[in-house]
GULO-8412 format. One record per residue: x, y, z of N, C-alpha, C in turn; residue in one letter. Coordinates in pm, whole numbers, plus 32768, in hexadecimal, padded with zeros to 4 digits. Layout:
BEGIN
XYZXYZXYZA...
# end
This chain:
BEGIN
816E7E9D88C381367E9A883C817A7F0287E2M81947EE2876581CE7F46870A816A7FB486EBP819D802986CF8145809886AC8110808A861DK8162805485C5813F8048853781507FB7850AV80F27F8984BC81007F08847781147F2583E3S81897F0083B081A87F10832281887E8C82DCV813A7E948272810C7E1C822D813B7E1D819CI81877DB7817681B37DA480EC81717D2780B5I81147D34805780E07CBF8011813C7C9D7F9CP81547C1E7F8481AD7BFC7F1581837B7B7ED2T819A7B767E5081807AFD7E0381E67AF57D91Y82447A9A7D9D82A97A837D3582F07B047D0DN831D7B4F7D7183647BCC7D5883F17BC67D92R842E7B517D9184B07B407DD185187BA77DA3L85207BCC7D2285857C2D7CFA85777CB67D3DP84FD7CD97D6A84E57D5B7DA984D97D537E41F84B57CDF7E7484877CD27EFE84EF7CFD7F65L856B7CD17F5585D27CF17FB885E67D887FC3K85E67DCE7F5285F67E607F5585827EA17FA0E85097E707F8A84957EA87FD084A27E948067A84C27E1A809084D27DFD811F85407E53815BI85B17E5B811786227EA9814B85FF7F3D8159D85AB7F71810085867FFF81098530801A8184S84E87FB581B3849C7FC3823084F97FB982A8V854F7F5682A685AA7F418318860E7FB48328L8622800482BF867E807682C5863D80F582FAA85BD80F1831D85788168834F85B4819983D2Q85AF821D83E985E2825584668577825684D3D8501822584B68497820D8518849781778533F84A3814F85B284BC80C285CF844980798612E83DF80C18639837280808684830C80448623D83387FDE85DB82DF7F9E857A82FA7F088574F82977EC0854382A87E35851C829B7E2E8485E82E67DD4844882DF7DC283B782A27D39839AL82307D3B835881E97CC1833281F17CB2829AI82287C43826D82287C2481DE81C97BB081C6V81677BC6816F81057B5E815081287B2380C8V81587AA780CA817B7A61804E80FE7A1E8017D80CE7A527FA8804D7A277F71805E79B17F10D809A79447F4380A878CB7EF3811878CF7E8DG818479197EAB81F479237E4C8234789B7E33S826B788C7DBA82B178117D948342782E7D6DT837378A67D8C83F978CF7D60845E78D57DD1D843F789B7E44849C789D7EB4849079177F0CG842579647EFD841479DD7F4E841179BE7FE3S83CA7955800B83BE793480998447791780D6A849C78D2808D852278B380C08573793280D2E8565798F807585AB7A0F8081857B7A5C80FBE84FA7A5D811284C17AA4818584F37A678208I84FB79E4820D852679A0828885B479C382AFK860679EE825086907A13826E86987A8E82C8R862C7ADB82CF862C7B52832586107B3083B7Y85EF7AB583D285D87A8C845D85667AD8849DG857B7B01851B85137B43856884F37BD0853DG853E7C0784E085217C9084B384A67C968459R847C7C248425840A7C1F83C983AC7BAF83F4V832A7BCF83FE82C47B68841482937B37838DR82A27AB7837582767A7C82F681EE7A3B8308L818E7A6682B7810C7A2582AD810079ED8220L80C17979821280BD79388190803279098168Q8016791280E97FA378D080AB7FD87857805EH7F9C77E3806C7FCC776F801F7FB8777F7F89P7F5477CE7F627F3877E87ED47F27787E7EC0D7F3878A97E447F2A79377E237E9879627E2DN7E7D79C37E867DF479F27E9C7DE07A837E72R7E4A7AC77E4B7E3D7B507E1F7E6C7BB57E87G7E8C7C2D7E577EC87C927EAF7E697CBF7F1DV7DE77CC37F027D887CED7F6A7D897C8B7FDES7D867C097FC07D897BA4802A7E0B7BAB8078A7E797BC780327EFA7BD280777EFE7C4B80D3A7ED17CBE80A27ECD7D3580F87E707D1E816FR7DFC7CE381557D9C7CCC81C17DD47C6F822CN7E1B7C0982027E587BAD82637EBA7BF982BCK7F087C52827E7F657CA382CD7F1D7CFC8330G7EB27D3D83047E657D95835C7E2B7D4683D2V7DF57CD283B77DB67C8284207E1A7C4D8487L7E997C4484607F017C1684BC7F517C8B84F7H7F357D0584CB7F837D7984F67F667D9D8587A7FCE7DC885CD7FC27DEE865A7FD17E848670R7FF27ECF8608800E7F5C86177F937FB58617G7FA4802E864B7F3C809586447F2A80C585B5K7F9980CB856C7F9980F884E27FBD80858484Y7F8A808E840A7FA9802E83A07FEF8079832FI805C804182FE80A18077828980B580068225A8099802281A780AA7FBE813E81237FDE80E8F81637F7580B781CC7F84805281BD7F127FEFL81A37F337F7081A17ECC7F0982307E9A7EF4D823D7E1B7ED582C27DDD7ED7831B7E067E61S82E67E547E03833B7E8A7D9983597F1E7DADD832E7F577E1E83487FE37E3D83B07FF07EACD83DB806B7EC5843F80877F2C841681007F7FL843E80FF7FFE842D8173805484AF81C0805EW84A482448066851782988086852B8298811EM85A782A7814785C282AF81D6857C832B820FK853B831B828084F3838A82BF845E838982A5G84318338824583A383378220834983198297K836482AD82DC830B82818346830682E783B8L8378831E83DD837D83808449832C83FC8427K8339842D83AC82F084A58382825A848E8389I822C841D8359819C84058353816083E483DCQ81A88398842C8175837984B2816F83F88506V81D4844D84FB81D384CC8544815B8520851BT81408526849980CC8573846B804A853C84A6F803684BA849F7FB9848084D17FAB84928568L801A848985B0801684A086417FEB852E8661D801B858D86118001861B862C7F7E864C85EFE7F4285FE85977EC7862685537E6285B28557N7E2C859585CC7DD9851D85DC7D56851F858EP7D2C8594855B7CB18598850C7CC685608480H7D42854C84587D5F850783DA7D7E847583F8Y7D31841783C17D4E838983DA7DB4834F8379P7DD8839D83117E32836982A97E8083DB826BL7EFF83C1824E7F4E841F82007F9C83D18196C7FBF8417812C800D83D880C18071843C808BY80D0840D803C813F84618011814A84657F79T81A084C07F4E81C384C37EC08222844F7EA2D8241843D7E22828C83C67DFB82E683E17D84E835083957D7B83A683917D058376831C7CAFI836283357C2F833382CC7BD483A782957B81W83B482127B82841381CD7B2C83C381707AD1I83D5817D7A4E8392812779EE83FA80E37997R83FE805F799F845F800F795384ED8041796AK850A806179E7859180877A0E85B4811979FBG8559816A79C6857681F779AD8515824F79FBK854A82BD7A3184F5831A7A7A849E83697A19R841D83737A3A83BF83BD79E68371841E7A3EV833784837A0082E784E57A48825384C17A3FN820C84C07AB0817C84A67AAD813385117A5CP80C484EA7A1F8073854A79D4802385A27A33M7FEE860F79FE7FA4866F7A4E7F2E862D7A96L7EF185C97A567E7D85887A937EA0853F7B14K7F2185297B2C7F4C84E57BA67F6E85467C18H7F4585C47C0B7F5986267C757F1A85F37CF7T7F5F860C7D677F3085DD7DE97EE7864D7E33K7E8C86277E8C7E3986887ED37E2986607F66Y7E0686C47FB87DE586B080457D5486D4805ES7D2286A380CE7C9C86CA80FB7C34866280D5G7BBE869680B27B51863F80867B6386287FF0W7BA685BD7FCD7BD685AB7F447B8685417EF6I7B0F85217F267AC084B87EE47AB084D27E4EF7A8B854D7E297A76856B7D9B7AF7855D7D4BE7B69857C7D897BEA856E7D457C0E84DB7D32K7BD884857D877BF683F57D7F7B9F83AD7D1AC7B3683EC7CE97ADA83A87C8D7B1883857C05L7B6483E07BC47B9483BF7B3D7C0283557B3AP7C53834C7BA37CC582F27BA27CF282D57C31L7D4E82777C3C7D8282537CC17DE982BC7CEBC7DC283137D467E1483867D6B7E8483627DCBT7E6C83017E227EC982E07E8E7F0E825C7E70I7F92825A7E7C7FDC81DD7E707FDE81977EF8S7FB981187EFF7FBE80D37F80804580E17FC6P80B280DE7F7A813780E57FB78153816A7FF9S810681D17FD6811C8256800F80C682718089S806E821580AC800982318112802D81FB819BS80078245820180078217828D7F80823E82C6V7F4081E4830E7EB781FD833E7EA081BF83C6M7E3A81F1840B7E1181B484887DD2812C846CK7DF380CB84BF7DBA804684AB7D22804784B8K7CEE80A0850B7C5E80A685217C1280C684A1M7C5780FB843C7C17811C83BD7BD380A18381L7C0F802D83947BD87FB483587B567F89839BF7B447FAE84197AC47F90845A7A577FEE8428T7A7E806283F47A1D80C583C379F480AC8332K7A54808582DD7A38807A824D7A457FEB8218V7A787F8F82687A8A7F06823A7B157EEE8203G7B2F7E7081E47BB07E4781AD7BB27E598115L7C207E3280D67C287E3480447BCA7DCA800BF7B8D7DEA7F9A7B2C7D907F5B7B767D217F11D7B6E7CA77F457BB77C377F0A7B7B7C067E88E7B067C387E637AC97C137DE47B027C637D6FA7B4F7CCD7D8C7B897D207D237C197CF67D09L7C3A7CC47C917CC47C9C7C737D217D137C62P7CEC7D857C397D357E047C307CD77E737C5DV7D0C7EEC7C6A7CBD7F617C947C847F517D21C7CBA7EF47D6D7C8F7EE27DF87CB67F5A7E4DE7D277F9B7E297D4F80137E727CF380887E4ED7CCF80977DCF7C6F80FD7DA47BEE80EF7DF4Y7BBB80777DFE7B41805B7E4A7B5180837EDDD7BC380617F177BD9807E7FA57BE481147FBCF7C2F815B7F677C3F81EC7F7B7BBB82357F6BW7B6482067F137AE082457F077A9382367F89L7A9681C07FC27A4C81A9803F7A8381FE80B1R7B06821380B17B43826781197B2582FA8100V7B3D832880867B3683B9806A7AA883EF806FS7A43839B806079BA83CD806C799183DF80FEM79E183AA815979BF83B081E87A208404823BR7A9C8414820B7B038455825D7B5984B28208F7B90851D82467BF4856D82017C79852281FEP7CC8853D81987D4984FB81847DB18567816EI7E29855481A57E9185BA81997F01858B813DF7F2A85E580E37F9A85CB80888017860F80BCF808185C380D2810385F880F98156860A807AI81768685805C81B586A67FDC824C868D7FE0N827086127FF582FB85E57FF3830085617FA7K836685507F55837584D37F0A83B8846C7F64K836584197FA3839783BD8009838F832B7FDFL836383107F64836782877F31839982887EA0I83D082187E7883ED81FF7DEC838A81977DBBT833C81BC7D5882D381667D228305812E7C9CK831E80AB7C9C8357806D7C2582EA80247BD6R82E3803E7B55827B80017B0382AC7FE17A78G82517FA97A2A82717F8879A082A47EFC798BG82BE7EB179FB82EE7E2879EB82797DCA79D1H82977D587997822E7D01796381D57CC479CES82087CB97A4B81B77C797AB481657CDE7B03D81687D5C7ADA81187DC17B1F80847DA57B06Q80327DAF7B707FA47D8D7B647F5F7DDA7AF5L7F797E5D7AF07F347EB07A8C7F627E8F79FFS7FD77E4F79F180057E25796E7FC47DA17944Q7FA47D4C79A87F727CC679897EDA7CC37973R7E917D2479A87DFF7D2079A27DCB7D83793BS7D7B7D5178DB7D417DA878757CBB7DDE78A8W7C947E4D786D7C107E84788D7C017EAE791EG7C697EF279557C637F1879E27BED7F727A02N7BBF7FBF79A17B52801E79BB7AD47FD879ECD7AC07F5C79C37A457F1979EF7A467F017A85R7ABD7EF47AC07AC57EE17B517AAF7F657B9AY7AD47FD47B5A7AB380567B957A1C806B7B95R79DB80407B2A7949804A7B2479097FF77B93V793D7F807BAB790A7F2C7C1779177F747C9DI798A7FB67CB379A07FFF7D307939806F7D3FA791E80B67CD278BC81237CD7782F80ED7CEFL780E807E7CB1778A80427CC67778801A7D58E77E27FE87D9677DB7FC37E2377BA803C7E7AK77FB80AE7E5B77E181277EA9775081557E9AL771E814F7E207696817C7E06762E81257E4BL765380A97E6575F4804D7EA475F380587F3CS765280A47F74765A80B1800675E9810A803BE
# end
């Protein structure tokens, strides 16, 4: 069995997808499986994925069901002890997986770690604002105002999903905000202060660009916590 299951959800991201896959396959840590979940793409993504042969496990939805359903499908089919996510418009730096897996192996009281990131917006590098400062430990309060953790920067124990549940498929956006709240209220989280991903944004097909009124979904996430 692989030690890590890497999950890439994708929907009509063909211009970015190959770079994302290649950044995983270029890692210097090799004990992983790569699962790409094609969430009903119509741009030839599945055909591109199939060109990688046995290096990539392709899972497919016949219709677009959303990023939460795609991530959940990957988790449910994952065979690894650890789960790592990569959004199909982001990139990993070489060494990322090895650094994070080593940390989790050596610090078993942390079920999840995440890293710093390079931000690219519309093709240009930008600096994150102060509100995007990263933290370690019991960071629930830090996670309340905004989504602190990028899915692409995270590696976690698979058992975490049995403790807090899967991604909420009823949320079209802010599903990661909802998930991090459920994790951070129950477990400490460690921040690795290295820029190990490139986070690309500002393009028209980005979820946060397509959905208006994202704050209402954050409110839904908070209401769910209060009802527990």
